[in-house]
MIZA-79348 format. One record per residue (C-alpha): y, z, x; residue in one letter; residue number from 1. Coordinates in nm, 4 decimals. Layout:
c2, c3, c1, residuo, num
Y, Z, X, a, NUM $
...
***
This chain:
c2, c3, c1, residuo, num
9.1157, 9.5042, 10.6148, r, 1 $
9.4615, 9.6418, 10.5412, t, 2 $
9.8126, 9.5115, 10.5912, g, 3 $
10.1112, 9.6466, 10.7801, e, 4 $
10.2507, 9.8181, 10.4688, q, 5 $
9.9331, 10.0218, 10.4212, t, 6 $
9.9192, 10.1097, 10.7910, l, 7 $
10.2803, 10.2251, 10.7905, l, 8 $
10.2229, 10.4238, 10.4733, g, 9 $
9.9498, 10.6167, 10.6532, n, 10 $
10.1923, 10.6952, 10.9385, l, 11 $
10.4771, 10.8316, 10.7249, l, 12 $
10.3502, 11.1882, 10.7689, d, 13 $
10.4502, 11.1628, 11.1365, h, 14 $
10.8182, 11.1297, 11.0395, l, 15 $
11.0359, 11.4376, 11.0815, n, 16 $
11.3618, 11.5357, 10.9157, a, 17 $
11.6474, 11.3594, 11.0920, g, 18 $
11.4383, 11.0637, 11.2121, d, 19 $
11.5499, 10.7068, 11.1432, t, 20 $
11.2844, 10.4491, 11.0616, l, 21 $
11.3627, 10.0929, 11.1771, l, 22 $
11.1518, 9.8217, 11.0146, a, 23 $
11.1589, 9.4502, 10.9435, d, 24 $
11.1966, 9.2875, 10.6028, a, 25 $
10.8231, 9.2880, 10.5286, l, 26 $
10.8246, 9.6694, 10.5159, l, 27 $
11.1313, 9.7003, 10.2911, t, 28 $
10.9394, 9.8320, 9.9930, t, 29 $
11.0378, 10.1004, 9.7439, w, 30 $
10.7295, 10.3119, 9.8239, w, 31 $
10.7807, 10.3161, 10.2019, i, 32 $
11.1503, 10.3967, 10.1707, i, 33 $
11.0886, 10.6740, 9.9166, e, 34 $
10.8144, 10.8133, 10.1412, g, 35 $
11.0592, 10.8335, 10.4316, a, 36 $
11.3266, 10.9915, 10.2110, i, 37 $
11.0790, 11.2523, 10.0907, g, 38 $
11.0217, 11.3588, 10.4521, r, 39 $
11.3938, 11.3886, 10.5294, g, 40 $
11.4092, 11.0674, 10.7324, a, 41 $
11.6485, 10.7747, 10.6966, d, 42 $
11.5671, 10.4042, 10.6898, v, 43 $
11.7430, 10.0957, 10.8273, v, 44 $
11.5733, 9.7656, 10.7485, t, 45 $
11.6505, 9.4052, 10.6661, a, 46 $
11.6518, 9.3105, 10.3006, q, 47 $
11.3262, 9.1731, 10.1636, h, 48 $
11.3468, 8.8018, 10.0810, g, 49 $
11.2271, 8.8547, 9.7229, k, 50 $
11.4901, 9.1182, 9.6415, r, 51 $
11.8156, 8.9870, 9.4928, i, 52 $
12.1339, 9.1410, 9.6341, t, 53 $
12.4361, 9.1245, 9.4025, d, 54 $
12.7439, 9.2805, 9.5613, f, 55 $
12.9242, 9.2741, 9.2271, r, 56 $
12.7087, 9.5664, 9.1146, r, 57 $
12.7015, 9.9284, 9.2255, g, 58 $
12.9703, 10.1369, 9.3984, r, 59 $
13.1733, 9.9205, 9.6348, r, 60 $
13.2361, 10.0524, 9.9875, l, 61 $
13.3878, 9.7365, 10.1355, g, 62 $
13.3425, 9.3636, 10.1480, k, 63 $
12.9736, 9.2888, 10.0863, n, 64 $
12.8994, 9.6587, 10.1223, d, 65 $
12.7926, 9.8713, 9.8263, h, 66 $
12.5635, 10.1507, 9.7058, i, 67 $
12.3107, 10.0743, 9.4334, v, 68 $
12.0173, 10.2352, 9.2562, q, 69 $
11.6727, 10.0854, 9.3130, w, 70 $
11.4478, 10.1513, 9.0096, p, 71 $
11.0928, 10.2668, 9.0572, r, 72 $
10.8475, 9.9720, 9.0512, p, 73 $
10.5588, 9.9530, 8.8035, p, 74 $
10.2628, 10.1798, 8.8699, k, 75 $
10.0143, 10.0388, 9.1224, p, 76 $
9.6569, 10.0107, 8.9988, k, 77 $
9.5248, 10.2509, 9.2620, a, 78 $
9.7752, 10.5254, 9.1660, m, 79 $
9.7093, 10.7776, 8.8932, s, 80 $
9.9584, 10.8337, 8.6137, a, 81 $
10.0261, 11.1931, 8.7238, d, 82 $
10.0955, 11.0857, 9.0821, e, 83 $
10.3205, 10.8046, 8.9594, y, 84 $
10.5201, 11.0467, 8.7417, a, 85 $
10.5998, 11.2644, 9.0443, r, 86 $
10.8056, 10.9864, 9.2016, y, 87 $
11.1788, 10.9672, 9.1139, p, 88 $
11.2940, 10.6960, 8.8753, e, 89 $
11.5560, 10.5688, 9.1229, f, 90 $
11.6382, 10.5830, 9.4931, i, 91 $
11.9926, 10.5386, 9.6190, t, 92 $
12.0353, 10.2607, 9.8760, m, 93 $
12.3220, 10.1052, 10.0664, r, 94 $
12.3206, 9.7262, 10.1020, e, 95 $
12.5541, 9.5577, 10.3499, v, 96 $
12.5872, 9.2032, 10.4790, e, 97 $
12.6536, 9.1625, 10.8517, v, 98 $
12.6651, 8.8214, 11.0235, n, 99 $
12.4711, 8.6592, 10.7414, g, 100 $
12.1970, 8.9254, 10.7397, r, 101 $
12.1663, 9.1831, 10.4639, i, 102 $
12.0691, 9.5296, 10.5828, l, 103 $
11.9538, 9.8088, 10.3532, v, 104 $
11.9698, 10.1737, 10.4511, t, 105 $
11.9607, 10.5267, 10.3202, t, 106 $
12.2605, 10.6108, 10.5428, l, 107 $
12.5164, 10.6215, 10.2605, l, 108 $
12.8155, 10.7675, 10.4453, d, 109 $
13.0987, 10.5085, 10.4376, p, 110 $
13.2142, 10.6404, 10.7763, k, 111 $
12.9047, 10.4784, 10.9301, i, 112 $
13.0495, 10.1354, 11.0069, a, 113 $
12.8558, 9.8154, 10.9529, t, 114 $
12.8700, 9.7495, 11.3268, g, 115 $
12.6893, 10.0768, 11.3920, a, 116 $
12.4155, 9.9813, 11.1458, l, 117 $
12.3783, 9.6440, 11.3177, t, 118 $
12.3498, 9.8052, 11.6606, s, 119 $
12.0920, 10.0465, 11.5232, l, 120 $
11.8871, 9.7703, 11.3639, y, 121 $
11.8916, 9.5671, 11.6873, k, 122 $
11.6984, 9.8514, 11.8513, m, 123 $
11.4023, 9.7511, 11.6328, r, 124 $
11.3540, 9.4509, 11.8605, w, 125 $
11.2321, 9.6898, 12.1312, n, 126 $
10.9106, 9.7163, 11.9271, i, 127 $
10.8513, 9.3416, 11.9581, e, 128 $
10.9351, 9.3545, 12.3293, v, 129 $
10.6827, 9.6345, 12.3816, d, 130 $
10.4113, 9.4374, 12.2012, f, 131 $
10.4895, 9.1393, 12.4242, c, 132 $
10.4718, 9.3577, 12.7359, i, 133 $
10.1351, 9.5047, 12.6379, i, 134 $
9.9833, 9.1662, 12.5519, k, 135 $
10.1483, 8.9447, 12.8160, a, 136 $
10.2585, 9.1596, 13.1114, t, 137 $
9.9517, 9.3861, 13.0946, l, 138 $
9.7353, 9.0884, 12.9865, e, 139 $
9.5839, 9.2507, 12.6780, m, 140 $
9.6096, 8.9276, 12.4799, d, 141 $
9.2390, 8.8579, 12.5364, v, 142 $
8.9889, 9.1461, 12.5253, l, 143 $
8.6727, 9.1196, 12.7301, g, 144 $
8.4519, 9.3687, 12.5465, c, 145 $
8.2323, 9.2821, 12.2484, k, 146 $
8.1316, 9.6019, 12.0661, s, 147 $
8.3789, 9.8089, 11.8670, q, 148 $
8.3460, 10.1275, 12.0811, p, 149 $
8.4078, 9.9337, 12.4025, m, 150 $
8.6997, 9.7430, 12.2487, i, 151 $
8.8584, 10.0747, 12.1492, e, 152 $
8.8117, 10.2052, 12.5036, k, 153 $
8.9582, 9.8864, 12.6496, e, 154 $
9.2660, 9.9103, 12.4290, i, 155 $
9.3001, 10.2800, 12.5140, a, 156 $
9.3020, 10.1979, 12.8866, v, 157 $
9.5766, 9.9385, 12.8339, y, 158 $
9.7832, 10.1907, 12.6390, f, 159 $
9.7241, 10.4496, 12.9105, l, 160 $
9.8484, 10.2056, 13.1755, a, 161 $
10.1503, 10.1178, 12.9596, y, 162 $
10.2423, 10.4835, 12.9090, n, 163 $
10.2028, 10.5629, 13.2801, l, 164 $
10.4430, 10.2833, 13.3735, v, 165 $
10.6886, 10.3999, 13.1067, r, 166 $
10.6547, 10.7567, 13.2373, w, 167 $
10.7446, 10.6427, 13.5893, a, 168 $
11.0413, 10.4504, 13.4476, m, 169 $
11.1576, 10.7585, 13.2568, a, 170 $
11.1435, 10.9696, 13.5728, k, 171 $
11.3410, 10.7074, 13.7649, a, 172 $
11.5939, 10.6686, 13.4840, a, 173 $
11.6523, 11.0440, 13.4825, l, 174 $
11.7150, 11.0284, 13.8561, l, 175 $
11.9635, 10.7413, 13.8186, a, 176 $
12.1226, 10.8856, 13.5015, d, 177 $
12.0536, 10.5699, 13.2971, v, 178 $
11.8490, 10.4872, 12.9905, l, 179 $
11.4844, 10.3935, 13.0628, p, 180 $
11.5293, 10.0665, 12.8742, r, 181 $
11.7770, 9.9568, 13.1397, v, 182 $
11.4955, 9.9313, 13.3954, l, 183 $
11.2445, 9.6466, 13.4306, s, 184 $
10.8908, 9.7157, 13.3112, f, 185 $
10.7480, 9.4159, 13.4978, t, 186 $
10.9242, 9.5145, 13.8204, g, 187 $
10.8015, 9.8727, 13.7888, t, 188 $
10.4433, 9.7595, 13.7335, k, 189 $
10.4552, 9.5359, 14.0407, r, 190 $
10.6049, 9.8129, 14.2526, l, 191 $
10.3414, 10.0652, 14.1454, l, 192 $
10.0633, 9.8181, 14.2225, r, 193 $
10.2149, 9.7494, 14.5652, a, 194 $
10.2181, 10.1209, 14.6497, f, 195 $
9.8871, 10.2060, 14.4759, a, 196 $
9.6674, 10.1906, 14.7873, d, 197 $
9.9166, 10.3862, 14.9950, q, 198 $
9.9460, 10.6546, 14.7272, i, 199 $
9.5665, 10.6875, 14.7106, r, 200 $
9.5461, 10.7308, 15.0891, r, 201 $
9.8270, 10.9860, 15.0998, t, 202 $
9.7776, 11.3557, 15.0399, s, 203 $
9.9353, 11.6902, 15.1152, g, 204 $
10.2950, 11.7187, 15.2220, d, 205 $
10.3334, 11.3420, 15.2632, e, 206 $
10.2817, 11.2770, 14.8926, m, 207 $
10.6132, 11.4204, 14.7709, r, 208 $
10.8445, 11.2014, 14.9886, p, 209 $
10.6330, 10.8937, 14.9073, l, 210 $
10.6649, 10.9509, 14.5324, i, 211 $
11.0363, 11.0161, 14.5759, a, 212 $
11.0702, 10.6841, 14.7584, t, 213 $
10.8848, 10.4932, 14.4878, v, 214 $
11.0842, 10.6626, 14.2103, t, 215 $
11.4136, 10.5842, 14.3835, a, 216 $
11.3082, 10.2223, 14.4230, r, 217 $
11.2182, 10.1966, 14.0522, i, 218 $
11.5667, 10.3229, 13.9665, a, 219 $
11.7150, 10.0110, 14.1316, t, 220 $
11.5190, 9.7686, 13.9106, l, 221 $
11.7988, 9.7105, 13.6608, r, 222 $
11.7731, 9.4468, 13.3906, l, 223 $
12.0669, 9.2100, 13.3355, p, 224 $
12.2804, 9.2895, 13.0323, q, 225 $
12.2133, 9.0144, 12.7777, r, 226 $
12.2949, 9.1582, 12.4321, p, 227 $
12.2690, 8.8258, 12.2462, d, 228 $
11.9693, 8.6892, 12.4389, w, 229 $
11.7151, 8.5093, 12.2213, i, 230 $
11.3960, 8.3217, 12.2977, e, 231 $
11.2218, 8.0545, 12.0858, p, 232 $
10.8865, 8.1600, 11.9464, r, 233 $
10.6998, 7.8726, 12.1074, a, 234 $
10.4854, 7.7929, 12.4085, k, 235 $
10.6620, 7.6159, 12.6909, k, 236 $
10.3441, 7.4800, 12.8503, r, 237 $
10.0843, 7.3023, 12.6399, r, 238 $
9.7200, 7.3954, 12.6945, p, 239 $
9.4998, 7.1342, 12.8555, k, 240 $
9.3101, 6.9105, 12.6167, n, 241 $
8.9661, 7.0408, 12.7108, l, 242 $
8.6816, 7.1588, 12.4873, p, 243 $
8.6104, 7.5282, 12.4484, l, 244 $
8.3432, 7.6851, 12.6696, l, 245 $
8.0882, 7.7958, 12.4080, t, 246 $
7.7924, 7.8665, 12.6414, v, 247 $
7.7540, 8.0872, 12.9490, p, 248 $
7.9252, 7.9378, 13.2530, r, 249 $
7.5987, 7.9021, 13.4466, q, 250 $
7.4440, 7.7075, 13.1580, v, 251 $
7.7425, 7.4735, 13.1616, a, 252 $
7.7050, 7.4256, 13.5393, r, 253 $
7.3350, 7.3443, 13.5032, d, 254 $
7.4153, 7.0921, 13.2322, h, 255 $
7.6682, 6.9177, 13.4572, i, 256 $
7.4189, 6.9032, 13.7451, l, 257 $
7.1446, 6.7680, 13.5219, a, 258 $
7.3634, 6.4845, 13.3901, h, 259 $
7.5521, 6.4017, 13.7091, r, 260 $
***
């Protein structure tokens, strides 16, 4: 019963000095950004829709590019006065408009061009792609278990499968001297499933050349370069206009037979 901001706040302790946190506009809050700054990490996010950006204020770095001070928000109800007083009164942020989108970042160096910030922010989309892969390619969109312990185990197995495929892709990318993201996750999964039975039946000295063959084949599964590729957030095929199955399948069959 918590939102994404609370969940991310609980994960800030995993940030290390020198990390860069990429987040969407929903997570562009003063508390999350200050939490990342306090751990030595930087932030690159889109501007929150409720925050007003006035490029006439602050220290100008270029056209629609400036550095401003964000004041500390009012004290949340759940925070004590002593804890609130430990936070700084201001955090220093850079706001820049690129292609109609306003990005905010703690990377204040003017030598960091706006194009570099845009390229960095585009990497955030990999998160959405990974969610889509886990839910669609690995078919985790519908869970079969009912109890909470079994649901947690089911999700853990999906994550294990996802990480194993990514591990194989990383090994193949190292062999081909390319980035792992260049390779196809779906193609790798299909290839591993095709060789799964053969790998299980193989042992001893024959295992090493077989794994080398599979790894070399994964390295050839290159994705096309489509930097500006976008997809509409909509279903292409409409579901059939049928009622939901709300009883066990055998009960539904018996009902059909009884009323045939």
